[in-house]
C-alpha positions as CSV (number, residue, x, y, z in Angstrom):
1,X,128.1,163.2,53.5
2,X,129.5,159.8,54.1
3,X,127.7,156.4,53.9
4,X,130.6,154.0,53.5
5,X,131.2,151.3,56.0
6,X,127.9,151.5,57.8
7,X,127.6,149.0,60.6
8,X,131.0,147.5,59.9
9,X,132.2,144.7,62.2
10,X,135.7,146.3,62.2
11,X,135.3,150.1,62.6
12,X,138.8,150.6,63.9
13,X,140.5,148.9,60.9
14,X,138.0,149.2,58.0
15,X,139.0,151.6,55.1
16,X,138.6,155.2,56.3
17,X,136.4,157.6,54.4
18,X,139.5,159.7,53.7
19,X,143.1,158.5,53.7
20,X,145.9,161.0,53.7
21,X,148.5,159.0,51.7
22,X,151.9,160.5,51.2
23,X,154.2,163.1,52.6
24,X,152.4,166.3,53.7
25,X,149.1,164.9,52.5
26,X,146.3,166.7,54.4
27,X,142.8,168.2,54.5
28,X,141.8,171.7,55.7
29,X,138.2,173.0,56.1
30,X,135.8,170.0,55.9
31,X,132.6,168.9,57.5
32,X,131.6,165.2,57.3
33,X,128.1,164.2,58.2
34,X,126.7,160.6,58.5
35,X,123.1,160.7,57.5
36,X,122.6,157.0,58.4
37,X,124.0,157.4,61.9
38,X,120.8,158.6,63.6
39,X,120.4,157.8,67.3
40,X,116.6,157.9,66.8
41,X,116.6,155.2,64.1
42,X,115.6,151.6,65.0
43,X,118.6,150.1,66.7
44,X,120.2,153.5,67.5
45,X,123.8,154.3,66.5
46,X,125.9,151.9,64.4
47,X,129.6,151.7,63.9
48,X,131.4,153.4,61.0
49,X,135.1,153.4,60.1
50,X,137.3,156.4,60.8
51,X,136.6,159.5,59.0
52,X,140.3,160.4,58.4
53,X,143.3,158.2,58.5
54,X,146.9,159.4,58.1
55,X,149.5,157.5,56.1
56,X,152.7,159.5,55.7
57,X,155.1,162.0,57.1
58,X,153.8,165.4,58.1
59,X,150.1,164.6,57.4
60,X,147.5,167.0,58.7
61,X,143.8,167.4,59.4
62,X,142.8,171.0,60.2
63,X,139.4,172.7,60.7
64,X,137.3,169.5,60.6
65,X,133.7,169.3,61.7
66,X,132.3,165.8,62.6
67,X,128.9,166.2,64.1
68,X,128.1,162.5,64.4
69,X,131.2,160.4,63.7
70,X,131.8,157.0,65.2
71,X,135.6,157.2,64.9
72,X,137.2,160.6,64.0
73,X,141.0,160.8,63.3
74,X,143.3,157.8,63.0
75,X,147.0,158.5,63.3
76,X,147.7,155.0,64.8
77,X,147.3,152.5,62.0
78,X,150.2,153.9,60.1
79,X,153.3,155.9,61.1
80,X,152.7,159.6,60.8
81,X,155.8,161.4,62.1
82,X,155.3,165.2,62.6
83,X,151.5,165.0,62.0
84,X,149.2,167.9,62.9
85,X,145.6,167.6,64.0
86,X,144.1,171.0,64.7
87,X,140.6,172.3,65.4
88,X,138.6,169.1,65.3
89,X,135.0,169.6,66.7
90,X,131.9,167.4,66.9
91,X,130.8,164.2,68.6
92,X,132.9,161.1,68.6
93,X,130.9,158.0,69.6
94,X,133.9,155.8,70.2
95,X,137.3,157.4,69.3
96,X,138.2,161.0,68.8
97,X,141.9,161.0,67.9
98,X,144.1,157.9,68.1
99,X,147.9,158.0,67.8
100,X,150.4,155.1,67.4
101,X,154.1,154.9,66.9
102,X,154.8,158.3,65.5
103,X,157.3,161.0,66.5
104,X,156.7,164.7,67.2
105,X,153.0,164.8,66.5
106,X,150.7,167.6,67.6
107,X,147.0,167.6,68.6
108,X,145.6,171.1,69.1
109,X,142.0,172.3,69.7
110,X,139.9,169.2,70.0
111,X,136.3,169.6,71.2
112,X,133.6,166.9,71.6
113,X,130.1,167.6,72.7
114,X,127.1,165.5,72.0
115,X,124.9,168.5,71.2
116,X,126.2,168.5,67.7
117,X,124.0,165.5,67.0
118,X,120.8,167.4,67.5
119,X,121.9,170.7,66.0
120,X,123.2,169.5,62.6
121,X,120.5,167.1,61.3
122,X,120.3,168.9,58.0
123,X,116.5,168.7,58.1
124,X,116.5,165.0,57.7
125,X,113.1,163.4,58.6
126,X,112.9,161.6,62.0
127,X,116.3,162.9,63.1
128,X,117.0,162.8,66.8
129,X,115.4,165.6,68.8
130,X,117.0,167.8,71.4
131,X,114.8,166.3,74.2
132,X,116.3,162.9,73.5
133,X,119.9,164.0,73.4
134,X,120.9,162.4,76.8
135,X,119.1,159.1,76.6
136,X,119.9,158.5,72.9
137,X,123.4,160.0,72.7
138,X,125.2,161.1,75.8
139,X,124.0,158.7,78.5
140,X,123.1,156.0,76.0
141,X,126.4,156.0,74.1
142,X,129.2,158.5,74.6
143,X,129.5,158.3,78.4
144,X,129.9,154.6,78.1
145,X,132.2,154.3,75.1
146,X,133.8,157.5,73.9
147,X,137.5,158.4,74.4
148,X,138.7,161.8,73.3
149,X,142.4,161.0,72.7
150,X,144.1,157.6,72.8
151,X,147.8,157.1,72.6
152,X,149.9,153.9,72.2
153,X,153.6,154.2,71.4
154,X,153.9,157.9,70.4
155,X,157.1,159.7,71.0
156,X,157.2,163.4,72.0
157,X,153.5,163.9,71.3
158,X,152.0,167.2,72.3
159,X,148.3,167.7,73.1
160,X,147.0,171.2,73.7
161,X,143.5,172.7,74.3
162,X,141.4,169.5,74.3
163,X,138.0,169.3,76.0
164,X,135.3,166.6,76.0
165,X,131.8,166.7,77.4
166,X,129.8,163.6,78.2
167,X,132.6,161.1,77.2
168,X,133.9,158.0,78.9
169,X,137.6,159.1,79.1
170,X,139.5,162.2,78.2
171,X,143.1,161.0,77.5
172,X,144.2,157.4,77.5
173,X,147.9,156.6,77.2
174,X,148.9,152.9,77.0
175,X,152.6,153.7,76.2
176,X,154.7,156.6,74.8
177,X,155.8,160.1,75.9
178,X,153.1,162.7,76.0
179,X,153.0,166.4,77.0
180,X,149.6,167.9,77.6
181,X,148.6,171.5,78.1
182,X,145.0,172.6,78.9
183,X,142.9,169.4,79.2
184,X,139.4,169.4,80.4
185,X,136.4,167.0,80.8
186,X,132.9,167.3,82.1
187,X,130.2,164.7,82.8
188,X,132.3,161.7,82.2
189,X,130.9,158.2,82.6
190,X,130.6,156.6,86.0
191,X,134.0,154.9,85.8
192,X,135.7,157.5,83.5
193,X,139.0,159.3,83.9
194,X,140.2,162.6,82.6
195,X,143.7,160.9,82.3
196,X,144.2,157.2,82.3
197,X,147.8,156.0,82.0
198,X,148.9,152.4,81.7
199,X,152.5,153.2,80.9
200,X,154.8,155.7,79.4
201,X,155.9,159.2,80.4
202,X,152.9,161.6,80.7
203,X,152.8,165.2,82.0
204,X,149.7,167.3,82.1
205,X,149.8,171.1,82.8
206,X,146.4,172.8,83.5
207,X,143.8,170.1,84.0
208,X,140.1,170.8,84.7
209,X,137.3,168.4,85.3
210,X,133.8,168.4,86.8
211,X,133.1,164.8,87.7
212,X,134.6,161.4,87.1
213,X,138.1,160.7,88.4
214,X,141.0,163.0,87.6
215,X,143.7,160.3,86.8
216,X,144.8,156.8,87.1
217,X,148.3,155.4,86.7
218,X,151.8,157.1,86.5
219,X,151.1,160.7,85.4
220,X,152.5,164.0,86.5
221,X,149.8,166.7,87.0
222,X,150.3,170.4,87.5
223,X,147.7,173.0,88.1
224,X,144.5,170.9,88.7
225,X,141.1,172.4,89.1
226,X,138.4,169.9,90.2
227,X,134.7,170.5,91.0
228,X,132.8,168.1,93.2
229,X,135.9,166.3,94.3
230,X,135.9,163.1,96.4
231,X,139.1,162.4,98.3
232,X,140.5,159.9,100.9
233,X,143.2,160.4,103.4
234,X,146.2,158.1,103.1
235,X,148.9,158.0,105.8
236,X,152.2,156.1,106.2
237,X,154.3,155.6,109.3
238,X,157.3,153.6,110.3
239,X,157.3,150.9,113.1
240,X,159.4,151.2,115.2
241,X,159.3,154.9,114.7
242,X,163.1,155.5,114.3
243,X,163.8,152.2,112.4
244,X,163.3,153.8,108.9
245,X,161.6,156.4,106.8
246,X,158.5,156.3,104.6
247,X,157.2,158.2,101.7
248,X,154.0,158.4,99.7
249,X,154.1,159.4,96.0
250,X,151.0,160.2,93.9
251,X,148.8,163.1,92.7
252,X,147.5,164.7,95.9
253,X,144.3,166.6,96.0
254,X,145.7,168.3,99.1
255,X,148.5,167.2,101.4
256,X,147.8,163.6,102.4
257,X,144.6,163.2,100.4
258,X,144.0,161.4,97.1
259,X,141.1,160.7,94.7
260,X,139.5,157.3,94.5
261,X,140.9,155.4,91.5
262,X,144.2,157.3,91.6
263,X,147.5,155.4,92.1
264,X,149.8,155.9,95.1
265,X,153.1,154.3,95.8
266,X,154.3,153.8,99.4
267,X,158.1,153.6,99.7
268,X,160.1,152.5,102.8
269,X,163.8,152.9,103.6
270,X,165.4,151.2,106.6
271,X,167.7,153.0,108.9
272,X,171.2,151.7,109.7
273,X,170.9,148.5,111.7
274,X,167.4,147.7,110.6
275,X,165.8,145.9,107.6
276,X,162.4,146.3,106.0
277,X,159.8,143.6,106.7
278,X,156.4,144.4,105.3
279,X,153.6,146.9,104.8
280,X,150.5,146.4,106.8
281,X,147.1,148.0,107.1
282,X,145.2,147.5,110.3
283,X,147.7,144.7,111.2
284,X,147.1,142.8,107.9
285,X,150.0,142.4,105.6
286,X,149.5,143.9,102.1
287,X,153.0,143.8,100.7
288,X,156.6,142.7,101.4
289,X,158.1,145.0,98.8
290,X,159.8,148.2,99.8
291,X,157.9,150.0,97.1
292,X,154.1,149.2,97.3
293,X,151.9,150.6,94.5
294,X,148.1,150.6,95.1
295,X,144.9,152.1,93.8
296,X,143.0,154.3,96.2
297,X,139.6,152.9,97.1
298,X,139.2,154.5,100.6
299,X,141.1,156.0,103.5
300,X,143.8,153.9,105.0
301,X,146.8,154.1,107.4
302,X,149.8,152.2,106.2
303,X,152.5,150.9,108.5
304,X,156.0,150.1,107.3
305,X,157.4,147.4,109.6
306,X,161.1,147.1,110.3
307,X,163.2,144.7,112.3
308,X,166.7,144.8,113.7
309,X,169.3,143.2,111.5
310,X,170.7,139.9,112.8
311,X,174.2,140.7,114.0
312,X,175.2,137.2,115.1
């Protein structure tokens, strides 16, 4: 059981409960429970530091149970080349696994589900009850704040077999190169994404989600299964018709359709004797750049406008 750092003002940087300091430092087969992080207590959940923080080459955390952690595994504060995080299960109120500037790390078998709060109270008095799981844990906290995996600066990171229920986001990538195999989310927060990418090189193979939005930003998706999908039709055409060519790039739900919140780039190329002028929607100019990136908020018909080159 862990009590250290309760209600810290700096949960992301405070000393972790366990620090893996040194080459090949690791932990295998451990459950950490926070008796003073009870959603039913006055004031509800409170911040705690990370449970485990890596600080060395080839560090590892394997077979870890965290039924009510605020922050789970930190591989971002220090460099942890070739780290391994495998079979991490529980509820992560804010961060599941975070990764920074490390090379060749692996994250395998991460599962978060708020039910662990109500099923592992260790007979503590006044512990949260199953009937209060959604208002006091899932809707009250994790769907608003919890992110399963967060990456900023990792190189050649591999993520495999990760699933989160009742979180805010699945995978967040701010920068770095990430390959993902078998990623799933269910019951995300109202503005949550299964994959949210601000920058970097990200590829996801085999993605499943129930609600929320599949992706945002520059990510390559292969083999996507979505339940309860919302989609909008986006079209692009050249004017005059033979004055140039147009192309739409993004993650289609089906040909010509995209999810709200996803990013699409419209590209135009002028034919010989013509020059590109602008992109318009309904006659209103939206861009003068040949490559026009935008976030899908509804259906729209884009027109790439061209004009004859001045030959005088």
